[in-house]
MIDREN-43143 format. One record per residue (C-alpha): z, x, y. Coordinates in nm, 2 decimals. Each point is the difference from the previous one (the first is absolute). Example, Ala and Ser with C-alpha at 12.3 -4.5 7.8 and 13.67 -1.06 7.14 Angstrom:
REM MIDREN-43143
+--------+--------+--------+
!      Z !      X !      Y !
+--------+--------+--------+
!   0.78 !   1.23 !  -0.45 !
!  -0.07 !   0.14 !   0.34 !
+--------+--------+--------+
//
This chain:
REM MIDREN-43143
+--------+--------+--------+
!      Z !      X !      Y !
+--------+--------+--------+
!  -3.14 !   1.73 !  -0.88 !
!  -0.26 !  -0.15 !   0.24 !
!   0.10 !  -0.35 !   0.08 !
!  -0.37 !  -0.10 !   0.04 !
!  -0.15 !  -0.26 !   0.22 !
!   0.10 !  -0.38 !   0.00 !
!  -0.24 !  -0.19 !  -0.21 !
!  -0.07 !  -0.37 !   0.06 !
!  -0.12 !  -0.27 !  -0.24 !
!   0.03 !  -0.37 !  -0.07 !
!   0.08 !  -0.18 !  -0.33 !
!  -0.07 !  -0.36 !  -0.09 !
!   0.33 !  -0.09 !  -0.17 !
!   0.19 !  -0.33 !  -0.04 !
!  -0.26 !  -0.20 !   0.18 !
!   0.00 !   0.21 !   0.32 !
!  -0.14 !   0.34 !   0.12 !
!   0.27 !   0.26 !   0.06 !
!  -0.07 !   0.31 !   0.21 !
!   0.19 !   0.31 !  -0.12 !
!   0.03 !   0.34 !   0.17 !
!   0.06 !   0.29 !  -0.25 !
!   0.10 !   0.36 !   0.03 !
!   0.08 !   0.26 !  -0.26 !
!  -0.11 !   0.10 !  -0.34 !
!  -0.12 !  -0.30 !  -0.22 !
!   0.18 !   0.14 !  -0.30 !
!   0.34 !   0.03 !   0.20 !
!   0.29 !  -0.23 !  -0.04 !
!  -0.10 !  -0.32 !   0.18 !
!   0.21 !  -0.12 !   0.29 !
!  -0.08 !  -0.35 !   0.14 !
!   0.09 !  -0.03 !   0.37 !
!   0.06 !  -0.36 !   0.13 !
!   0.00 !  -0.05 !   0.39 !
!   0.18 !  -0.25 !   0.21 !
!  -0.05 !  -0.22 !   0.30 !
!  -0.20 !   0.05 !   0.22 !
!  -0.14 !   0.31 !  -0.17 !
!  -0.28 !   0.13 !  -0.22 !
!  -0.05 !   0.27 !  -0.26 !
!  -0.01 !   0.24 !   0.29 !
!   0.38 !  -0.03 !   0.04 !
!   0.03 !   0.22 !  -0.30 !
!  -0.23 !   0.28 !   0.14 !
!   0.29 !   0.26 !   0.01 !
!   0.12 !  -0.09 !  -0.35 !
!  -0.35 !   0.01 !  -0.14 !
!  -0.05 !   0.35 !   0.12 !
!   0.34 !   0.13 !  -0.13 !
!  -0.03 !  -0.17 !  -0.33 !
!  -0.36 !   0.13 !  -0.06 !
!   0.11 !   0.35 !   0.09 !
!   0.26 !  -0.02 !  -0.28 !
!  -0.25 !  -0.12 !  -0.26 !
!   0.06 !  -0.37 !   0.01 !
!  -0.28 !  -0.26 !   0.03 !
!   0.09 !  -0.21 !   0.30 !
!  -0.15 !  -0.36 !   0.01 !
!   0.04 !  -0.20 !   0.31 !
!  -0.15 !  -0.34 !   0.00 !
!  -0.03 !  -0.24 !   0.29 !
!   0.18 !  -0.30 !  -0.13 !
!  -0.17 !  -0.34 !  -0.03 !
!  -0.05 !  -0.13 !   0.36 !
!  -0.01 !   0.34 !   0.15 !
!  -0.26 !   0.25 !   0.13 !
!  -0.30 !   0.04 !  -0.23 !
!   0.14 !  -0.22 !  -0.27 !
!  -0.08 !  -0.37 !  -0.06 !
!   0.19 !  -0.23 !   0.25 !
!   0.01 !  -0.37 !  -0.13 !
!   0.11 !  -0.24 !   0.27 !
!   0.20 !  -0.23 !  -0.22 !
!   0.37 !   0.08 !  -0.01 !
!   0.00 !  -0.10 !  -0.37 !
!  -0.20 !   0.31 !  -0.08 !
!   0.30 !   0.22 !   0.11 !
!   0.27 !  -0.08 !  -0.26 !
!   0.19 !   0.28 !  -0.15 !
!  -0.19 !  -0.06 !  -0.32 !
!  -0.33 !   0.05 !   0.18 !
!   0.10 !   0.32 !   0.17 !
!   0.17 !   0.16 !  -0.30 !
!  -0.29 !  -0.13 !  -0.21 !
!  -0.24 !   0.20 !   0.23 !
!   0.21 !   0.32 !  -0.07 !
!   0.01 !  -0.05 !  -0.38 !
!  -0.38 !  -0.07 !   0.00 !
!  -0.05 !   0.31 !   0.20 !
!   0.19 !   0.21 !  -0.25 !
!  -0.20 !  -0.16 !  -0.28 !
!  -0.32 !   0.09 !   0.19 !
!   0.11 !   0.36 !   0.02 !
!   0.11 !   0.00 !  -0.36 !
!   0.35 !   0.10 !   0.10 !
!   0.26 !  -0.11 !  -0.23 !
!   0.30 !   0.12 !   0.21 !
!   0.04 !   0.12 !   0.35 !
!   0.24 !   0.09 !   0.27 !
!   0.03 !  -0.25 !   0.27 !
!   0.11 !   0.04 !   0.36 !
!   0.04 !  -0.30 !   0.24 !
!   0.09 !  -0.07 !   0.35 !
!   0.09 !  -0.32 !   0.18 !
!  -0.23 !  -0.28 !  -0.15 !
!  -0.12 !   0.27 !  -0.24 !
!   0.37 !   0.05 !  -0.09 !
!   0.01 !  -0.36 !  -0.12 !
!  -0.32 !   0.05 !  -0.20 !
!   0.15 !   0.31 !  -0.16 !
!   0.32 !  -0.17 !  -0.09 !
!  -0.18 !  -0.29 !  -0.16 !
!  -0.24 !   0.23 !  -0.19 !
!   0.31 !   0.17 !  -0.14 !
!   0.14 !  -0.35 !  -0.08 !
!  -0.30 !  -0.16 !  -0.16 !
!  -0.16 !   0.32 !  -0.17 !
!   0.27 !   0.27 !  -0.04 !
!  -0.22 !   0.13 !  -0.28 !
!  -0.26 !   0.11 !   0.26 !
!   0.24 !   0.19 !   0.22 !
!   0.14 !   0.36 !  -0.07 !
!   0.22 !  -0.01 !   0.31 !
!   0.00 !  -0.14 !   0.35 !
!   0.09 !   0.11 !   0.34 !
!   0.06 !  -0.30 !   0.25 !
!   0.03 !   0.04 !   0.38 !
!   0.18 !  -0.23 !   0.23 !
!   0.04 !  -0.33 !  -0.19 !
!   0.26 !  -0.02 !  -0.28 !
!  -0.03 !  -0.22 !  -0.31 !
!   0.18 !  -0.32 !   0.00 !
!   0.02 !  -0.20 !  -0.32 !
!  -0.11 !  -0.36 !   0.02 !
!   0.28 !  -0.25 !   0.10 !
!   0.04 !  -0.36 !  -0.03 !
!  -0.12 !  -0.09 !   0.36 !
!  -0.33 !   0.14 !   0.16 !
!   0.06 !   0.27 !   0.27 !
!  -0.20 !  -0.22 !   0.24 !
!   0.30 !  -0.23 !   0.03 !
!   0.21 !   0.29 !   0.12 !
!  -0.28 !   0.10 !   0.24 !
!   0.00 !  -0.36 !   0.15 !
!   0.34 !   0.06 !   0.14 !
!  -0.15 !   0.27 !   0.23 !
!  -0.20 !  -0.27 !   0.18 !
!  -0.36 !  -0.02 !   0.11 !
!   0.00 !   0.33 !   0.19 !
!   0.04 !   0.20 !  -0.34 !
!  -0.32 !   0.18 !  -0.09 !
!  -0.02 !  -0.12 !  -0.36 !
!   0.05 !  -0.36 !   0.11 !
!  -0.28 !   0.03 !   0.26 !
!  -0.23 !   0.16 !  -0.26 !
!   0.04 !  -0.31 !  -0.23 !
!  -0.24 !  -0.23 !   0.20 !
!  -0.36 !   0.08 !  -0.07 !
!  -0.18 !   0.12 !   0.30 !
!   0.30 !   0.01 !   0.23 !
!   0.06 !   0.38 !   0.00 !
!  -0.37 !   0.06 !  -0.01 !
!  -0.04 !  -0.20 !   0.32 !
!   0.28 !   0.19 !   0.17 !
!  -0.13 !   0.34 !  -0.12 !
!  -0.35 !  -0.08 !   0.15 !
!   0.14 !   0.02 !   0.35 !
!   0.02 !   0.37 !  -0.05 !
!  -0.26 !   0.26 !  -0.11 !
!   0.06 !   0.12 !  -0.36 !
!   0.14 !   0.33 !   0.08 !
!   0.26 !  -0.15 !   0.22 !
!   0.11 !  -0.24 !  -0.27 !
!   0.03 !   0.29 !  -0.25 !
!   0.19 !   0.22 !   0.25 !
!   0.24 !  -0.28 !   0.08 !
!   0.10 !  -0.01 !  -0.37 !
!   0.00 !   0.38 !  -0.04 !
!   0.23 !   0.03 !   0.31 !
!   0.28 !  -0.22 !  -0.14 !
!   0.35 !   0.13 !   0.03 !
!   0.20 !  -0.33 !   0.03 !
!   0.24 !  -0.12 !  -0.28 !
!  -0.13 !  -0.36 !  -0.04 !
!  -0.36 !  -0.09 !   0.06 !
!   0.07 !  -0.33 !   0.19 !
!  -0.15 !  -0.12 !   0.32 !
!   0.18 !  -0.22 !   0.26 !
!  -0.06 !  -0.38 !  -0.03 !
!  -0.35 !  -0.10 !   0.08 !
!  -0.14 !   0.36 !  -0.01 !
!  -0.23 !   0.13 !  -0.26 !
!   0.11 !   0.31 !  -0.18 !
!  -0.30 !   0.20 !   0.10 !
!   0.07 !  -0.08 !   0.37 !
!   0.36 !   0.11 !  -0.04 !
!  -0.08 !   0.34 !  -0.17 !
!  -0.07 !   0.30 !   0.23 !
!  -0.25 !   0.26 !  -0.07 !
!   0.13 !   0.35 !   0.07 !
!  -0.13 !   0.11 !   0.34 !
!  -0.06 !   0.35 !  -0.13 !
!  -0.19 !   0.11 !  -0.31 !
!   0.21 !  -0.03 !  -0.32 !
!   0.08 !   0.35 !  -0.13 !
!  -0.11 !  -0.08 !  -0.35 !
!  -0.34 !  -0.16 !   0.06 !
!  -0.29 !   0.14 !   0.21 !
!  -0.21 !  -0.22 !   0.21 !
!  -0.30 !   0.08 !  -0.23 !
!   0.21 !  -0.13 !  -0.30 !
!   0.11 !  -0.31 !   0.19 !
!  -0.37 !  -0.07 !   0.07 !
!  -0.07 !   0.04 !  -0.38 !
!   0.26 !  -0.27 !  -0.07 !
!  -0.12 !  -0.22 !   0.28 !
!  -0.37 !   0.02 !  -0.11 !
!   0.09 !  -0.13 !  -0.35 !
!   0.24 !  -0.28 !   0.13 !
!  -0.27 !  -0.10 !   0.24 !
!  -0.24 !  -0.04 !  -0.29 !
!   0.23 !  -0.17 !  -0.25 !
!   0.24 !  -0.18 !   0.22 !
!   0.37 !  -0.08 !  -0.05 !
!  -0.02 !  -0.32 !  -0.21 !
!   0.01 !   0.18 !  -0.33 !
!   0.29 !   0.21 !   0.09 !
!   0.19 !  -0.31 !   0.15 !
!  -0.07 !  -0.19 !  -0.32 !
!   0.24 !   0.21 !  -0.19 !
!   0.28 !  -0.13 !   0.21 !
!  -0.13 !  -0.36 !  -0.04 !
!   0.04 !   0.03 !  -0.38 !
!   0.37 !   0.10 !   0.00 !
!   0.13 !  -0.35 !  -0.11 !
!  -0.28 !  -0.04 !  -0.25 !
!   0.08 !   0.35 !  -0.14 !
!   0.37 !  -0.11 !  -0.04 !
!  -0.10 !  -0.30 !  -0.21 !
!  -0.25 !   0.22 !  -0.21 !
!   0.27 !   0.25 !  -0.07 !
!   0.23 !  -0.24 !  -0.16 !
!  -0.05 !   0.17 !  -0.35 !
!   0.14 !   0.32 !   0.15 !
!   0.31 !  -0.16 !   0.15 !
!   0.26 !   0.28 !   0.03 !
!  -0.22 !   0.25 !  -0.17 !
!   0.07 !   0.37 !   0.04 !
!  -0.25 !   0.28 !   0.06 !
!   0.01 !   0.23 !  -0.31 !
!  -0.23 !   0.28 !   0.10 !
!   0.14 !   0.31 !   0.19 !
!  -0.02 !  -0.04 !   0.38 !
!   0.08 !   0.21 !   0.30 !
!   0.05 !  -0.20 !   0.32 !
!  -0.04 !   0.16 !   0.34 !
!   0.08 !  -0.16 !   0.33 !
!   0.02 !   0.11 !   0.37 !
!   0.35 !  -0.03 !   0.16 !
!  -0.16 !  -0.18 !   0.30 !
!  -0.23 !  -0.23 !  -0.20 !
!   0.02 !  -0.35 !   0.15 !
!  -0.02 !  -0.13 !  -0.37 !
!   0.30 !   0.19 !  -0.11 !
!   0.21 !  -0.07 !   0.31 !
!  -0.03 !  -0.39 !  -0.02 !
!   0.10 !  -0.27 !  -0.25 !
!   0.28 !   0.21 !  -0.16 !
!  -0.25 !   0.21 !  -0.18 !
!   0.17 !   0.33 !   0.08 !
!   0.31 !  -0.13 !  -0.16 !
!  -0.20 !  -0.12 !  -0.30 !
!  -0.17 !   0.34 !  -0.04 !
!   0.33 !   0.20 !   0.03 !
!   0.21 !  -0.25 !  -0.22 !
!  -0.03 !   0.00 !  -0.38 !
!  -0.21 !  -0.32 !   0.02 !
!  -0.34 !   0.16 !   0.05 !
!   0.07 !   0.25 !  -0.29 !
!   0.11 !  -0.28 !  -0.22 !
!  -0.35 !  -0.17 !   0.04 !
!  -0.18 !   0.34 !  -0.04 !
!   0.22 !   0.20 !  -0.25 !
!  -0.20 !   0.31 !   0.00 !
!   0.00 !   0.05 !   0.38 !
!   0.03 !   0.28 !   0.25 !
!   0.04 !  -0.07 !   0.36 !
!  -0.08 !   0.22 !   0.30 !
!   0.06 !  -0.08 !   0.36 !
!  -0.18 !   0.22 !   0.25 !
!  -0.05 !   0.02 !   0.37 !
!  -0.27 !  -0.23 !   0.13 !
!  -0.12 !  -0.36 !   0.06 !
!  -0.22 !  -0.24 !  -0.20 !
!  -0.32 !   0.19 !  -0.04 !
!   0.17 !   0.28 !  -0.16 !
!  -0.28 !   0.16 !  -0.21 !
!  -0.20 !   0.06 !   0.32 !
!   0.30 !   0.07 !   0.24 !
!   0.17 !   0.24 !  -0.24 !
!  -0.29 !   0.11 !  -0.22 !
!   0.12 !   0.33 !  -0.11 !
!   0.35 !  -0.11 !  -0.10 !
!  -0.14 !  -0.31 !  -0.18 !
!  -0.27 !   0.22 !  -0.18 !
!   0.28 !   0.23 !  -0.11 !
!   0.21 !  -0.30 !  -0.13 !
!  -0.28 !  -0.16 !  -0.18 !
!  -0.13 !   0.32 !  -0.17 !
!   0.34 !   0.12 !  -0.10 !
!   0.07 !  -0.33 !  -0.17 !
!  -0.34 !  -0.04 !  -0.18 !
!  -0.01 !   0.35 !  -0.14 !
!   0.31 !  -0.08 !  -0.20 !
!  -0.21 !  -0.24 !  -0.21 !
!  -0.31 !   0.21 !  -0.07 !
!   0.01 !   0.20 !  -0.32 !
!  -0.09 !   0.31 !   0.20 !
!   0.05 !   0.02 !   0.38 !
!  -0.34 !   0.02 !   0.17 !
!  -0.09 !   0.34 !   0.14 !
!   0.00 !   0.03 !   0.38 !
+--------+--------+--------+
//
């Protein structure tokens, strides 16, 4: 089947304009692809081609704050209710009652919470890099405080601070610094901004061409980093908002994929959590696959990730899409 061209459109939903890239037949099983930080719909380019070639309808939005979607400046516009609300409103706009959801990094958190809030809208999910943690009695920001001021999430909390530090570099360099991360804990020495501490790979990254990096940079140059950083600034507010879901489990079927060298897996005891029974107790219908790779797995190991996603999703289609 011809995968077709990528189609682009915007929808006015939930009080914002959301840009969506789409590929594949409009009558195919819909797969919603949710990107992470600092990324765009473009981070799913390999998955969109593979899914479309198998008869799926791949839908990859720029999340609120990113790319060609609306980017409110107020952190309060980036609660988990706003972001998941955008996704639900987008599904309503498309008249899709139930979809497959794939999420990575920040998009993983959105995917988990879509499954938590609206399991009726999700056929099954594939989540990359960030496992689900049930809400606990104390906010995660308290645990992060112990890492000190050099820890990236702590630096991201203060409005304008990271933006000001990022502005000392061209946008492509800022992105490449994040894309080159291979350290276990993203924490800078005392008095150093995290963006100054991170090093961009001196050679081209094997999984992103200079032309693709320029495409990312062009969009971030236009929309800025405040929207993406505001997601981190809402972490404590989100914890308060999630009180009704305290200790709630994810009930939809989920496949979790992580890279064995992903900084997010190697730190904070997350690897132990994933491999212990605790993760599965919070997500009872769970499959876990650890593959070789770092954080930006769907780009770095595109063919393997494509295979893992498609082999999982076809189990839930009444008839496996033809290739």
